[in-house]
C-alpha positions as CSV (number, residue, x, y, z in Angstrom):
1,M,-14.7,12.9,23.1
2,R,-16.2,10.3,25.6
3,T,-13.9,7.8,27.1
4,P,-16.1,4.9,28.1
5,S,-13.9,3.3,30.9
6,T,-14.9,2.8,34.7
7,A,-14.5,6.5,34.9
8,E,-16.3,7.8,31.7
9,Q,-16.0,11.4,31.3
10,A,-16.8,14.1,28.4
11,L,-13.5,15.5,27.1
12,A,-13.7,18.9,24.9
13,I,-11.9,19.5,21.7
14,W,-11.1,23.1,20.9
15,S,-10.5,24.5,17.3
16,G,-7.1,25.6,17.0
17,T,-5.7,23.6,20.1
18,D,-4.2,20.4,20.0
19,F,-5.6,17.6,22.1
20,T,-2.9,15.1,23.2
21,V,-2.9,11.4,24.8
22,G,0.1,9.8,26.5
23,R,2.2,9.0,29.3
24,S,3.9,12.2,29.4
25,A,2.8,14.9,32.0
26,T,2.4,17.9,29.4
27,S,0.0,15.6,27.6
28,T,-3.8,17.1,27.7
29,C,-5.0,13.5,28.9
30,V,-2.5,11.6,30.6
31,I,-2.6,7.8,30.9
32,T,-0.1,6.2,32.7
33,H,-0.6,2.6,31.5
34,G,2.1,0.7,30.1
35,A,0.4,0.0,26.7
36,V,0.4,4.0,26.4
37,S,3.3,5.6,24.5
38,S,4.7,8.7,25.9
39,E,3.2,10.7,22.9
40,H,0.6,8.1,21.9
41,L,-2.0,10.2,19.9
42,T,-2.9,13.9,18.9
43,I,-6.7,15.0,18.1
44,Y,-6.6,18.3,15.8
45,S,-9.1,20.3,13.9
46,V,-9.0,22.0,10.6
47,L,-11.7,24.9,10.2
48,F,-12.0,25.9,6.6
49,D,-14.3,28.8,7.2
50,E,-16.8,30.0,9.8
51,I,-19.8,28.1,8.3
52,S,-18.3,24.8,7.9
53,T,-18.1,22.1,10.2
54,P,-14.6,21.7,11.5
55,L,-12.8,18.4,10.2
56,V,-11.3,16.7,13.3
57,Y,-8.3,14.2,12.7
58,C,-6.6,11.7,15.0
59,W,-2.7,11.4,14.5
60,D,-1.0,8.3,15.7
61,K,2.1,9.0,17.1
62,S,2.3,5.5,19.1
63,L,4.8,2.8,19.2
64,N,2.3,0.0,20.2
65,G,-0.8,1.1,18.0
66,T,-3.9,3.3,17.8
67,F,-7.1,1.8,16.5
68,H,-9.7,3.5,14.7
69,N,-13.0,1.5,14.4
70,G,-11.2,-1.6,14.9
71,K,-8.3,-0.9,12.2
72,I,-4.9,0.1,13.2
73,I,-4.1,3.6,12.0
74,G,-0.4,3.1,11.8
75,R,2.6,5.5,13.2
76,D,2.4,8.8,11.8
77,R,-0.6,8.4,9.8
78,R,-3.9,10.2,10.4
79,V,-7.8,9.7,10.0
80,L,-10.5,12.2,9.7
81,L,-13.1,11.4,12.6
82,C,-16.8,11.0,11.9
83,D,-19.5,11.0,14.5
84,G,-19.7,8.0,16.4
85,D,-16.0,6.8,15.7
86,R,-14.1,4.8,18.3
87,I,-10.7,5.3,19.2
88,D,-8.9,2.4,21.1
89,I,-5.6,2.1,22.8
90,R,-5.9,-1.6,23.4
91,H,-5.7,-2.8,26.9
92,A,-5.8,0.9,28.3
93,C,-8.6,3.2,27.1
94,S,-11.1,3.8,24.4
95,F,-12.7,7.1,23.0
96,T,-15.8,7.6,21.3
97,F,-15.7,11.0,19.1
98,C,-19.1,13.0,19.1
99,Q,-19.7,15.8,16.4
100,S,-22.8,17.2,15.3
101,Y,-23.1,17.8,11.4
102,G,-25.3,17.7,8.5
103,K,-25.2,13.9,7.1
104,P,-26.5,14.3,3.2
105,S,-28.3,11.7,1.5
106,L,-26.0,9.6,-1.0
107,A,-29.2,8.2,-2.9
108,F,-27.7,10.3,-5.9
109,L,-24.6,7.8,-6.1
110,M,-26.7,4.6,-6.5
111,D,-27.0,4.5,-10.5
112,E,-25.4,1.7,-12.2
113,K,-21.9,3.3,-12.7
114,E,-21.8,4.1,-9.3
115,K,-22.5,0.6,-7.9
116,V,-19.4,-0.3,-9.7
117,C,-17.5,2.4,-7.5
118,K,-19.2,1.2,-4.3
119,N,-17.5,-2.2,-4.9
120,R,-14.3,-0.9,-4.1
121,F,-15.1,2.2,-2.2
122,D,-17.4,2.8,0.9
123,I,-18.5,6.6,0.4
124,L,-19.7,8.0,3.6
125,P,-22.4,10.7,4.6
126,R,-19.4,13.1,5.8
127,T,-18.9,16.3,3.5
128,I,-15.2,17.5,3.7
129,G,-15.6,20.1,1.1
130,H,-18.2,21.9,-1.2
131,G,-18.4,24.5,-4.1
132,S,-20.1,25.2,-7.2
133,F,-18.7,22.1,-8.5
134,G,-20.5,19.7,-6.2
135,R,-19.0,18.2,-2.9
136,V,-15.9,16.1,-1.7
137,Y,-17.0,13.3,0.3
138,L,-15.0,11.1,2.5
139,A,-14.6,7.5,1.3
140,W,-12.8,4.2,2.6
141,D,-10.8,2.3,-0.3
142,K,-11.4,-1.1,0.6
143,S,-8.5,-2.5,-1.4
144,R,-5.8,-0.2,0.2
145,G,-7.3,0.1,3.6
146,R,-7.1,3.7,3.9
147,Q,-9.4,6.9,3.8
148,V,-9.7,8.7,0.3
149,A,-11.4,11.6,-0.9
150,C,-14.4,11.3,-3.1
151,K,-15.1,14.3,-5.6
152,V,-18.8,14.2,-6.8
153,I,-19.3,16.7,-9.7
154,E,-22.9,17.7,-10.2
155,T,-23.4,18.4,-13.7
156,G,-27.2,18.2,-14.0
157,G,-26.7,16.8,-17.3
158,A,-25.7,20.2,-18.7
159,P,-23.1,19.8,-21.5
160,R,-21.1,22.6,-20.6
161,R,-20.5,21.3,-17.2
162,I,-19.8,18.0,-18.3
163,A,-17.2,19.2,-20.7
164,K,-15.7,21.1,-17.8
165,A,-15.7,18.0,-15.8
166,K,-14.1,16.0,-18.4
167,T,-11.7,18.6,-19.3
168,E,-10.6,18.8,-15.5
169,I,-10.2,15.1,-15.5
170,T,-8.2,14.8,-18.6
171,I,-5.6,17.2,-17.5
172,L,-5.1,15.6,-14.0
173,R,-4.6,12.2,-15.4
174,K,-1.6,13.4,-17.4
175,L,-0.1,15.0,-14.4
176,C,2.2,13.5,-11.5
177,H,3.9,15.8,-9.4
178,P,4.4,15.6,-5.7
179,N,3.1,19.2,-5.3
180,V,0.1,18.8,-7.7
181,V,-3.1,16.7,-6.8
182,T,-3.2,13.3,-8.9
183,I,-6.2,11.6,-9.8
184,H,-6.4,7.9,-10.3
185,D,-9.3,5.9,-9.3
186,A,-9.1,8.0,-6.0
187,V,-6.8,10.1,-4.1
188,P,-5.5,10.0,-0.7
189,L,-7.3,12.1,1.8
190,I,-5.2,15.3,2.5
191,T,-5.3,16.1,6.3
192,G,-3.5,19.3,6.8
193,G,-6.3,21.7,5.4
194,D,-5.7,24.5,3.2
195,L,-3.3,27.6,3.2
196,F,-6.4,29.9,4.2
197,S,-7.4,27.9,7.3
198,Y,-3.7,27.4,8.1
199,L,-3.2,31.5,8.2
200,S,-6.8,32.5,9.7
201,D,-7.1,33.0,13.1
202,G,-11.2,33.5,12.8
203,T,-11.1,37.2,12.0
204,S,-8.1,37.8,10.3
205,L,-5.1,36.2,8.4
206,C,-1.8,35.8,10.0
207,A,1.6,35.8,8.5
208,V,4.1,33.0,8.7
209,S,7.8,33.0,9.5
210,E,10.0,33.9,6.3
211,A,11.5,30.5,6.5
212,E,8.0,28.8,6.5
213,A,6.9,31.2,3.6
214,L,10.1,30.0,1.8
215,V,9.2,26.6,2.1
216,I,6.0,26.9,1.0
217,T,6.7,28.9,-2.1
218,F,9.6,27.0,-3.3
219,Q,7.0,24.1,-3.4
220,I,4.3,26.0,-5.4
221,L,7.2,27.0,-7.9
222,K,8.2,23.6,-8.3
223,A,4.4,22.6,-8.9
224,L,4.1,25.6,-11.4
225,E,7.4,24.6,-13.3
226,Y,6.2,21.3,-13.6
227,L,2.6,22.6,-14.8
228,H,3.9,25.3,-17.2
229,A,6.5,22.7,-18.8
230,N,3.5,20.7,-19.6
231,N,1.4,23.7,-21.1
232,V,-1.1,23.9,-18.3
233,A,-2.0,26.9,-16.6
234,H,-3.7,26.7,-13.3
235,R,-5.7,29.8,-13.4
236,D,-7.2,29.9,-10.0
237,L,-4.3,29.7,-7.5
238,K,-5.0,31.1,-4.4
239,L,-5.0,30.2,-0.7
240,D,-8.0,27.8,-0.7
241,N,-6.4,25.7,-3.6
242,V,-3.3,25.1,-1.9
243,L,-3.5,22.0,0.8
244,R,-1.4,21.0,3.6
245,V,-0.7,17.3,3.6
246,S,-0.1,17.3,7.3
247,H,-0.3,19.4,10.4
248,D,3.3,19.8,10.5
249,P,5.4,23.1,9.9
250,G,7.0,22.7,6.6
251,A,4.6,20.1,5.3
252,R,4.1,19.1,1.8
253,V,1.7,21.3,-0.2
254,V,-0.6,20.2,-3.1
255,L,-2.2,22.5,-5.6
256,V,-5.7,21.5,-6.2
257,D,-8.9,22.5,-8.1
258,F,-8.1,22.2,-11.6
259,G,-11.6,22.8,-12.5
260,I,-10.7,26.0,-14.8
261,S,-7.4,24.9,-15.5
262,K,-6.2,25.1,-19.4
263,A,-4.0,23.1,-21.2
264,I,-2.6,25.7,-23.9
265,P,-0.3,25.1,-26.7
266,P,3.1,27.1,-26.6
267,A,2.9,30.8,-27.7
268,K,-1.0,30.6,-27.7
269,R,-2.9,33.0,-25.0
270,M,-5.9,32.9,-23.2
271,T,-8.8,35.3,-23.0
272,T,-11.7,33.7,-21.1
273,V,-12.0,36.0,-17.7
274,V,-12.0,33.2,-14.9
275,G,-10.5,32.7,-11.4
276,T,-10.9,34.7,-8.3
277,P,-10.4,38.7,-8.6
278,E,-8.3,38.7,-5.4
279,F,-5.6,36.7,-6.7
280,S,-6.0,37.3,-10.7
281,A,-3.5,39.2,-12.7
282,P,-4.8,42.4,-14.2
283,E,-4.5,41.1,-17.7
284,V,-7.0,38.3,-17.1
285,G,-9.4,41.0,-17.6
286,F,-11.9,41.6,-14.6
287,A,-11.7,45.3,-14.7
288,D,-12.2,45.2,-18.7
289,T,-15.3,46.4,-20.1
290,T,-14.4,45.6,-23.9
291,A,-15.0,42.5,-25.6
292,V,-11.4,42.8,-27.4
293,R,-8.8,41.7,-24.9
294,P,-4.9,40.9,-25.8
295,G,-5.0,37.7,-23.6
296,Y,-2.7,36.2,-21.0
297,D,-0.4,33.5,-20.8
298,T,0.9,31.1,-17.8
299,K,2.4,34.3,-15.9
300,C,-0.9,34.7,-14.8
301,D,-0.1,32.0,-12.2
302,V,3.1,33.9,-11.2
303,W,0.9,36.8,-10.4
304,S,-1.3,34.7,-8.1
305,L,1.6,33.1,-6.4
306,G,3.0,36.6,-5.7
307,V,-0.4,37.4,-4.1
308,I,0.0,34.4,-1.9
309,L,3.5,35.3,-0.9
310,H,2.8,38.7,0.1
311,I,0.0,37.3,2.4
312,L,2.2,34.7,3.8
313,L,5.0,37.3,4.6
314,S,2.4,40.1,5.9
315,G,-0.7,38.6,6.6
316,I,-2.3,41.4,4.4
317,S,-4.2,40.6,0.8
318,P,-2.5,43.4,-1.3
319,F,-5.7,44.2,-3.6
320,Y,-8.6,43.1,-1.7
321,D,-11.4,45.6,-1.3
322,T,-13.9,45.5,1.1
323,S,-16.6,46.1,-1.2
324,E,-15.8,42.7,-2.7
325,S,-16.4,44.0,-6.3
326,A,-14.3,41.9,-8.7
327,R,-13.8,45.2,-10.7
328,Q,-12.6,47.2,-8.2
329,I,-10.2,44.6,-6.9
330,S,-9.0,44.2,-10.1
331,L,-8.5,48.0,-10.7
332,N,-6.4,48.0,-7.4
333,A,-4.4,45.1,-9.0
334,R,-3.8,47.4,-12.1
335,A,-2.8,50.4,-10.1
336,C,-0.5,47.6,-8.1
337,V,0.3,50.2,-5.0
338,L,2.2,47.9,-2.7
339,K,3.0,49.3,0.8
340,M,5.6,47.0,2.2
341,S,6.5,48.8,5.3
342,G,5.2,49.3,8.8
343,P,4.8,46.7,11.6
344,H,3.4,44.0,9.2
345,W,6.6,43.8,7.2
346,D,9.1,44.1,10.3
347,G,11.7,41.4,10.1
348,V,10.8,40.6,6.5
349,S,14.1,40.5,4.4
350,F,14.8,43.0,1.6
351,S,15.1,40.0,-0.8
352,G,11.7,38.6,0.2
353,R,10.1,41.8,-0.4
354,D,11.8,42.2,-3.5
355,L,10.6,39.0,-4.7
356,V,7.2,40.1,-4.1
357,R,7.6,42.9,-6.0
358,R,9.2,41.2,-9.1
359,M,6.0,38.6,-9.2
360,L,3.5,41.4,-8.9
361,C,4.5,43.3,-11.8
362,V,1.5,44.6,-14.0
363,E,3.4,44.3,-17.5
364,P,3.5,40.6,-18.0
365,E,6.5,41.0,-20.3
366,N,8.4,42.6,-17.0
367,R,7.0,40.1,-14.6
368,Y,9.1,37.0,-13.4
369,S,8.9,33.8,-14.9
370,V,9.0,30.6,-12.6
371,A,12.5,30.3,-13.8
372,E,13.5,33.9,-12.8
373,C,11.9,33.3,-9.3
374,F,14.2,30.2,-8.8
375,G,17.1,32.6,-9.8
376,H,16.2,35.2,-7.4
377,A,18.4,36.0,-4.3
378,W,15.6,35.0,-1.8
379,I,15.4,31.5,-3.3
380,A,19.0,31.0,-5.0
381,G,20.8,31.7,-1.8
382,Q,18.7,28.7,0.0
383,R,18.6,26.7,-3.1
384,E,21.0,23.7,-2.2
385,M,19.1,23.4,1.6
386,L,15.7,23.9,-0.2
387,E,16.5,21.0,-2.7
388,G,17.9,18.8,0.0
389,V,14.7,19.2,2.2
390,Y,12.5,18.6,-1.0
391,E,14.1,15.4,-1.7
392,R,14.2,14.1,1.6
393,R,10.8,14.9,2.8
394,I,8.5,16.4,-0.1
395,V,9.4,13.7,-2.8
396,K,9.7,11.0,-0.4
397,D,6.4,11.9,1.3
398,G,4.8,12.2,-2.4
399,C,5.7,8.8,-3.3
400,G,4.5,7.2,-0.4
401,L,0.8,8.2,-1.2
């Protein structure tokens, strides 16, 4: 960042380290002007993987206001910064954000249908996510005055891709839950990154405290309870598809990427081999070579959450294989040898380990359901506290979006 003032200087922002501005002597950048709050703003970054450009956010913590390109951010709100953006603390100082990243062309958005979209949204040449589906761009909602995420699904006119996109949209339009991404015309920008970036130190995954793992797991169970009650299986639940709404510990989490989710009638089974092998239940079939399979039901999502909980508590993915072979990973899952001792598990309660075992049960009929997970001692013993926090923070936060 550069701060244009009488004494202009370049200020570096480091990944994984908060850059704070305020009057407090503990701030990274101390500014003693009367217009500056003790804790005025925080700049932080989210790095999804080693090849992506870090997403850098400005978090307004001030009483007097922080301005982003001339518009007030609002206390406790965050904005994603783009190259050349200006941050002002009026009457005190200004910052110009500098970041190099590729700026893709948006020419493909200029057909007649997209012109209607652009009347309401300014779609910016800033990619915030990408995958086989296409890309997610930063956009500005003119009517609501806030940043939003714009997902562009690239179908290439292929009927199968078009049908898949329509299925995802149809499912999401029917859902409304604080821990499930919602689609209207646009969804608010989720600024906390995904669970993978939250746990990654750049070279490996790190465990979180058992209390933090409990809050995250409880929320995902709430989301799965809602999805399964509406006969929807996510089918690709993994660290990358769980986003954190903010940078704070205990933040609301949101399930995203319903591209391969399935609306399935009660008592029916699914047979398509889809998902991510590292997180997929054995019955999904990545290790099967026969065309005839017994199929699977919504308990496949409970297995996936069991893998996530294993990683949250220990920092270890239980079935990952360095060969990265989908078949070998699935064979490891089918063998399900859980090594839950040693330094990675020191300090983790017996009940926490036991719930992982109940969720990672190879036989679906013996695997815990979502309801049984809620009844397990690890969660039931803290249920009253968890429900209170959920109502005060999570539901309120979700309703405010």
